[in-house]
C-alpha positions in Angstrom: 0.0 0.0 0.0 1.1 3.6 -0.3 1.2 6.1 2.5 -2.3 7.2 3.2 -3.3 10.8 2.4 -6.3 10.6 4.8 -6.9 8.4 7.8 -10.1 6.6 8.9 -10.4 5.6 12.5 -12.9 2.7 11.7 -10.3 1.2 9.3 -7.7 1.5 12.0 -9.9 -0.3 14.5 -10.5 -3.1 12.0 -6.7 -3.3 11.2 -6.0 -3.5 14.9 -8.1 -6.6 15.4 -5.4 -9.0 14.1 -2.8 -7.2 16.2 -4.9 -7.6 19.3 -5.6 -11.2 18.5 -1.9 -12.0 18.8 -1.4 -9.7 21.8 -4.2 -10.8 24.2 -2.8 -12.7 27.1 -4.0 -16.3 26.8 -3.9 -17.1 30.5 -6.1 -14.1 31.3 -8.4 -14.8 28.4 -8.9 -18.4 29.6 -9.8 -17.3 33.0 -12.4 -15.0 31.5 -13.6 -17.7 29.1 -14.1 -20.2 31.9 -16.2 -17.6 33.8 -18.4 -17.0 30.7 -18.9 -20.7 30.1 -20.0 -21.3 33.7 -22.2 -18.3 33.8 -24.0 -19.2 30.6 -24.9 -22.8 31.5 -28.4 -22.2 32.8 -29.3 -18.7 31.5 -27.8 -16.2 29.1 -24.7 -14.6 30.4 -25.1 -10.8 30.4 -22.0 -8.9 29.2 -21.4 -5.2 29.0 -18.6 -3.9 26.9 -17.6 -0.2 27.3 -15.8 1.4 24.4 -17.1 -1.3 22.1 -16.2 0.6 18.9 -16.9 -1.3 15.7 -17.5 -4.6 17.5 -14.1 -6.3 17.2 -14.2 -7.8 20.6 -17.7 -9.2 20.1 -16.6 -10.6 16.7 -13.6 -12.2 18.4 -15.6 -13.8 21.1 -18.1 -15.1 18.5 -15.4 -16.3 16.2 -13.4 -18.0 18.9 -16.5 -19.9 20.0 -16.9 -18.2 23.4 -20.4 -16.7 23.0 -23.1 -19.4 22.9 -25.8 -18.2 25.2 -25.4 -14.5 25.8 -27.0 -11.1 26.0 -24.3 -8.6 24.9 -24.5 -4.9 25.5 -22.2 -2.9 23.3 -21.7 0.6 24.7 -19.9 3.5 23.0 -20.1 7.2 23.0 -19.9 7.3 19.2 -23.1 6.1 17.4 -21.3 5.9 14.1 -19.0 3.2 15.5 -22.0 1.3 16.8 -23.7 1.5 13.4 -20.5 0.0 11.9 -20.5 -2.7 14.5 -24.0 -3.7 13.8 -23.3 -4.0 10.0 -20.1 -5.9 10.5 -21.6 -8.4 13.0 -24.7 -8.9 10.9 -22.6 -9.7 7.9 -20.3 -12.0 9.9 -23.3 -14.0 11.2 -24.7 -14.4 7.7 -21.3 -15.5 6.3 -21.2 -18.2 9.1 -24.6 -19.4 8.0 -26.3 -18.3 11.2 -29.8 -16.9 11.4 -29.5 -13.1 11.8 -32.4 -10.9 12.8 -31.8 -7.2 12.5 -35.1 -5.2 12.7 -33.4 -1.8 12.8 -34.0 -1.5 16.6 -31.1 -1.5 19.1 -31.0 -5.3 19.2 -29.3 -7.7 16.8 -29.9 -11.4 17.1 -27.6 -14.2 16.0 -28.9 -17.8 16.2 -27.9 -21.3 15.3 -28.3 -24.7 16.9 -26.8 -24.3 20.3 -26.1 -20.6 19.8 -28.4 -17.7 20.9 -26.7 -14.4 21.1 -28.4 -11.0 21.2 -26.5 -7.7 20.9 -27.8 -4.4 22.1 -26.1 -1.2 21.0 -26.1 1.6 23.5 -24.8 5.1 22.6 -23.7 6.3 26.0 -20.6 7.9 27.7 -19.0 5.4 30.1 -18.4 8.3 32.5 -22.2 8.6 33.3 -22.6 5.0 34.3 -23.5 4.5 37.9 -26.1 3.5 40.5 -28.8 5.5 38.6 -28.2 3.8 35.3 -31.1 2.1 33.7 -28.8 -0.8 32.6 -29.8 -4.0 34.4 -27.1 -5.9 36.3 -24.6 -7.8 34.2 -22.3 -10.8 34.8 -19.2 -9.5 33.1 -17.9 -6.0 32.2 -15.3 -5.8 29.3 -13.1 -2.9 28.3 -10.6 -3.6 25.5 -8.0 -0.9 24.6 -10.2 1.6 26.4 -9.3 2.3 30.0 -6.0 4.0 28.9 -8.2 6.6 27.2 -10.3 7.6 30.2 -10.0 8.7 33.8 -9.9 5.2 35.4 -10.7 6.1 39.0 -13.7 8.1 37.8 -15.0 5.4 35.5 -14.5 2.2 37.6 -17.1 2.8 40.3 -19.8 3.3 37.7 -18.8 0.1 35.9 -18.8 -1.9 39.1 -22.2 -0.8 40.2 -23.6 -2.5 37.1 -22.0 -5.8 38.0 -24.2 -8.3 39.8 -22.9 -9.8 43.1 -20.0 -12.1 42.2 -19.7 -10.5 38.7 -16.4 -10.3 36.9 -14.4 -7.9 34.8 -12.1 -8.4 31.8 -9.9 -5.3 31.1 -7.5 -6.0 28.2 -4.8 -4.1 26.1 -4.1 -1.4 28.8 -1.1 0.6 27.6 1.8 0.7 30.0 4.2 3.4 28.9 6.7 1.5 26.8 7.0 1.5 23.0 9.8 1.4 20.4 10.3 1.4 16.7 13.2 -0.5 15.1 15.6 0.0 13.3 16.7 2.9 15.4 17.1 6.2 13.6 18.4 8.6 16.3 18.3 7.4 19.9 18.0 10.9 21.3 15.2 11.9 19.0 13.4 8.6 19.5 13.5 9.1 23.2 12.3 12.7 23.0 9.4 11.7 20.7 8.3 8.9 23.0 8.6 11.1 26.1 6.6 13.9 24.7 4.0 11.6 23.3 3.5 10.0 26.7 3.2 13.5 28.2 0.5 14.2 25.7 -1.4 11.1 26.9 -1.1 12.2 30.5 -2.4 15.7 30.0 -5.2 14.9 27.5 -8.8 15.9 28.2 -12.0 15.2 26.3 -15.3 16.9 27.0 -14.0 18.1 30.3 -12.8 14.6 31.4 -9.2 13.6 32.0 -8.6 11.2 29.1 -5.8 8.8 29.5 -2.7 7.8 31.3 0.5 6.6 29.6 1.0 4.1 32.4 -2.5 2.8 32.9 -1.4 -0.8 32.7 0.6 -0.8 35.9 -1.6 1.8 37.7 -4.7 -0.2 37.0 -3.9 -2.8 39.6 -4.1 -0.4 42.5 -7.1 1.4 40.9 -8.9 -1.9 40.9 -8.0 -2.7 44.5 -9.1 0.8 45.6 -12.5 0.2 43.8 -13.1 -3.0 45.8 -12.1 -5.4 43.1 -10.1 -8.6 43.4 -7.6 -9.3 40.7 -7.6 -13.0 39.7 -5.3 -13.0 36.7 -2.9 -10.5 35.1 -0.5 -10.8 32.2 1.2 -8.9 29.4 -0.5 -8.3 26.1 2.2 -6.6 24.0 1.7 -5.4 20.5 4.5 -6.7 18.2 4.1 -5.9 14.5 6.6 -7.1 12.0 6.6 -7.9 8.3 7.2 -11.4 6.8 9.0 -11.3 3.4 8.5 -7.6 3.3 4.7 -7.8 3.8 2.6 -7.1 6.9 -0.2 -9.4 8.0 -3.7 -8.4 6.8 -4.1 -4.6 7.1 -1.3 -4.0 9.6 0.7 -1.7 7.4 -2.3 0.7 7.7 -2.3 0.2 11.4 1.4 1.3 11.6 0.8 4.3 9.3 -2.1 5.3 11.6 0.1 5.0 14.7 2.7 7.3 13.2 0.0 9.8 12.1 -1.3 9.8 15.6 2.1 10.7 17.0 2.4 13.4 14.3 -1.0 14.9 15.3 0.0 15.0 19.0 3.4 16.5 18.6 3.5 18.6 15.4 2.9 21.8 17.3 4.9 21.0 20.3 7.4 23.7 21.2 10.0 21.2 22.5 10.5 19.4 19.2 12.5 20.4 16.1 9.9 20.2 13.4 12.3 19.5 10.6 14.0 16.6 12.4 10.6 15.4 13.5 9.2 15.4 9.9 12.3 13.7 8.7 11.8 11.0 11.4 8.2 10.5 10.3 9.1 10.3 6.6 11.7 7.6 7.4 9.3 5.6 9.6 6.5 5.7 7.0 9.0 4.6 4.3 10.1 1.7 6.6 6.4 0.6 6.7 6.3 0.8 2.9 9.4 -1.4 2.5 8.4 -3.8 5.3 11.4 -3.0 7.6 9.6 -1.4 10.5 9.2 -3.3 13.8 6.8 -1.8 16.3 6.4 -2.8 19.9 4.1 -1.5 22.7 3.8 -2.9 26.2 0.3 -3.5 27.6 -1.4 -5.5 30.4 -4.6 -7.5 30.7 -6.6 -8.0 33.9 -9.4 -10.4 35.0 -11.1 -10.4 38.4 -14.3 -10.0 40.3 -16.1 -8.0 42.9 -16.2 -10.4 45.8 -14.7 -11.0 49.2 -13.7 -14.6 48.5 -11.5 -16.4 46.0 -13.0 -17.7 42.8 
């Protein structure tokens, strides 16, 4: 592919799906999967995902055979993402030969022998969730690549009030302040760019809310304990993107171009960076994506646990 002249966030989320598939910590995933299977034996397991985006986590859980008897609530502040999620999931179900019912209401139904999954799409800001929410209690709360974009101490209590007694949480792909590109261009410049980019994450605000922390991964453990949670499993979920024979997997070249563009948008007006050196750095990195020589790594952490006083 050529270097994009415009960037589309929906395409980035779709391109990121294969990266997340490799990254998700399998030990933490299996603990979550075991909970879902047990919770769905006698009645549909109720799952709420915040920051559901275009539905990549739902698609993953369906594709990996985890959702058999479930009521899934996909929540996102962006209605356009939810509309894209509805279309993608309906098409996925039809391609699998399932019975898909989409009557243009909030609920999408996917059915097959032994499978009954309903998906409700909720356009709502996770910051307003709380004890007065009209959402009925759920068994599991999911947040994938989301909590590092919000004020975690402010959001967690609202999420946990929606969990039923003994309910669990699965919080995956939480960025933890470490990234690098290889091959190295200029160590001093690389370190400056990463430091300033992390600072931009730490000071970001959206709609009056603190929006992100570059070390969410490590801080999340204590945030969870402070919110009354018990952590049952934790593990690394690092992004590692390389090319094979000069080609990146699926649409991961676009994913890399998008990451570089995000860094550019955050730092292009920063007074502490030499814009000429920065632009040269960006040009070189984009060219490395084009010739398949760029290796990108980002460190993240996954968590699974419950709100309970006793061990699982």
